[in-house]
N, C-alpha and C positions, 0 to 999 in steps of 0.2 A: 481467543486466538493466540496462536504461538509466538512469543518474542523471539526475534533474531538477536543472537547474544554476541558472534562474533563475526568477522569479516569471512572467514572461511567458511561459515556457514552459511552466509549471505550468498556467497560465489558457489556454493553447491547447490543451493535452492533455484537460484536463477538460472541454471544451466538445464534444468529439466524440461522435457517436452510438452508439460503441462502448463496452462496458462497460471501464473504464479503472480498474485496481487500483493504488494506490500504498501501497508500503511506506515507512512513516515510520520511520526509524531514525539511530543516532548510530555513529561510528566506534568510539567506546570502549564500547559496548554488548555484552557477552556472549552475552544473550538474542539479539540480532539477528544476531550471527555464527552462532549454531546455527540460527537460521531460515535463513540462507543456504546452508548446507549441504543442505538438502532443497527449496529454493524452484524449483530445475530442474525436478524432477520433476512439481511441483505445475503449474509454467508449461506444460510439454508438456502436462498432463491437461487444460488449459483455453484450448484455442485460440481461442476466442470471446471471450477478454479479452485486453487489452494490459496489460503489467506494467511498472512504474517504482519507482524509490526516491528518496526525498527525505530528505536531511540535516535532522534538527529544529534543528540549531544553525547551518547554514547558511542555512536559510530558516525561522527561528523564526516570523516574522508570518505565514506560511501555516499552520505547525502551530497557533498559536495560534486564528487564525480556523477551523480544522477542530475545535477544542476535543481536541486529542491532548495527553494528560496522562499518557501511559506508552508506553515503546516496547519493542519493537516493535509496532506499530499497524498495519493494513492497512484503508485506505478506499477504497471503490469510488464512481466517479463515472461519469454519464452526462447528456449534453446539458447541462453545466453546474450540475449537482445533484448532491450527496452523497446517495448512495441507501443507503449502508451502511458501517458502522464496526464492526471487529472490534477491541475494545481488547485491550491487551497481554496481561492476565492469560489470555485466551482464543487467544492467537496463539502458543503454545508449541510445538504437535505437529503433523506433517502432519495427522492426522486432525482436528484441530479446524480447521485451516485449510481442509481439502478440504470437510467438512461445510459451512462458512462459504460458500465460494465456490459449491457446489452449490445451495445456497438462492438463489442469484441467478439470475434468469432474466429 
């Protein structure tokens, strides 16, 4: 999963008319590392969505702007709008994430 490095890159990616899923995480977060272990399978099952990761400490202003209060969190964007937010307490298992992504059409 490609990591977003700059605010400009974030703005460009979220303007797309494709579903863009951004995983908000941090290098020190154990739940984020657990999530990484099964994200490849989830990405493979969602070819209609583009996936990226964003470090909340590196780009804290974007995290604050999007009301990310816990990590890992998954946010979905399309056409410059945040359309969905899976908060950290619901982003722990493959089943939770799959159900969430399946609901986005």
